[in-house]
C-alpha positions in Angstrom: 0.2 0.1 0.0 3.1 1.9 0.3 3.6 2.4 -3.2 -0.4 3.4 -3.6 0.5 7.0 -0.9 4.1 7.5 -3.5 1.8 7.3 -7.1 -0.7 9.6 -5.1 1.9 12.2 -3.9 3.3 12.4 -6.4 0.4 12.7 -9.3 0.2 15.7 -6.5 3.0 17.3 -7.0 3.4 16.9 -10.2 -0.4 18.8 -10.2 0.2 21.6 -8.4 3.4 22.4 -10.3 1.2 22.5 -13.0 -1.1 25.3 -11.9 1.5 27.3 -10.7 4.7 27.2 -12.6 3.8 29.6 -16.0 3.9 28.0 -19.1 7.0 30.2 -20.3 8.9 29.1 -17.4 8.4 25.8 -18.3 9.7 25.7 -21.5 12.4 27.4 -21.5 13.7 25.0 -18.6 13.0 22.0 -20.7 15.5 23.9 -23.5 12.8 24.5 -25.9 13.4 27.3 -27.3 11.9 30.9 -27.1 10.0 32.6 -30.1 11.4 35.6 -28.5 15.0 34.7 -29.0 15.1 33.6 -32.2 16.8 36.2 -34.6 15.8 38.7 -36.3 14.5 37.4 -39.9 17.0 39.0 -42.8 15.6 41.3 -45.3 16.2 39.7 -49.1 16.2 42.0 -52.2 15.1 40.2 -55.7 18.1 41.1 -58.4 17.2 43.6 -61.7 18.1 41.1 -63.6 17.5 37.2 -62.4 14.3 37.8 -60.4 16.7 35.9 -57.4 15.5 36.9 -53.8 19.2 37.6 -51.7 19.6 38.7 -47.4 21.1 41.5 -48.0 24.1 40.3 -45.9 25.9 38.7 -49.0 24.0 40.9 -51.9 26.6 42.6 -54.2 25.8 46.6 -53.5 25.6 48.9 -56.6 24.9 51.9 -56.7 24.1 53.5 -59.5 21.6 56.6 -60.8 21.6 57.2 -57.3 20.0 54.1 -56.8 21.1 51.0 -54.1 20.6 48.2 -56.4 20.9 44.5 -54.7 22.3 41.2 -57.3 22.8 37.9 -56.6 26.1 37.1 -58.0 29.1 39.2 -60.5 27.9 37.8 -63.6 24.2 39.6 -62.9 25.9 42.6 -61.7 27.7 42.9 -65.0 24.5 42.1 -67.4 23.2 45.1 -66.1 25.7 47.4 -66.9 25.8 46.4 -69.9 22.6 46.9 -70.1 22.8 49.8 -69.6 25.8 50.7 -71.3 23.2 49.8 -74.3 20.2 51.9 -73.7 
């Protein structure tokens, strides 16, 4: 009968814990990441030549006619500059 008392005692402790410990604290203790701890998503820019979306930190930047343009590669940047020279 001692095992039955221990079972009820452990069940009571678990229920009290579930009621009084806030859910956000349980998540942090369990090792799960909170949404507030995730990094902000990086801004994406579209390449004007091929249409590829590129993160700003990885994009090649060019100032053309006072406007900043973002390219996915040097080939796209060079193709854009050639098209400007032709027109």
